[in-house]
C-alpha positions in Angstrom: 9.8 3.7 7.2 8.2 3.2 4.1 10.4 2.7 0.8 10.7 5.9 -1.3 11.0 3.8 -4.5 7.6 3.1 -6.1 8.3 -0.8 -6.8 9.8 -1.7 -3.3 6.7 0.3 -1.8 4.4 -2.0 -3.9 6.3 -5.1 -2.3 6.3 -3.7 1.1 2.7 -2.5 1.1 1.4 -5.8 -0.6 3.3 -8.0 1.9 2.0 -6.0 4.7 -2.0 -6.0 3.6 -1.1 -9.6 2.8 0.5 -10.7 6.5 -0.8 -8.3 9.0 -3.7 -5.6 8.0 -7.3 -6.2 7.0 -7.6 -3.0 5.0 -5.0 -0.2 3.5 -6.9 1.8 5.8 -5.7 0.0 8.7 -2.0 -0.2 7.8 -1.9 3.5 7.2 -3.6 4.4 10.8 -1.0 1.7 12.6 1.9 2.9 10.4 1.1 6.6 10.5 0.9 6.8 6.7 -0.6 8.8 4.4 -3.1 7.0 2.3 -3.1 9.5 -0.7 0.6 9.2 -0.8 0.9 5.7 -1.5 -2.2 5.3 -3.7 -0.9 8.0 -5.7 2.8 6.7 -5.9 1.7 3.2 -7.0 -0.8 4.7 -9.3 2.4 6.4 -11.2 3.4 2.6 -12.1 0.1 1.5 -13.3 -1.2 -0.1 -9.6 -4.5 0.6 -8.2 -5.9 -0.9 -4.7 -8.2 -3.4 -4.9 -10.4 -3.8 -2.2 -11.8 -6.9 -2.3 -8.2 -8.3 -2.8 -6.7 -6.2 -0.4 -3.8 -5.9 -2.8 -2.3 -3.5 -5.1 -2.9 -4.9 -8.6 
């Protein structure tokens, strides 16, 4: 289950991207998560997905 708090979500998603997934799409598919929901929630705390780094920065 994904954390609801945006800061905890940021930490969780970046850890998963760093250690287990080559792309955000792969993470979302494997965890059955809504990509737009993650992107929107993290944009709310001024973090955006950087495909080159495969991290939210």
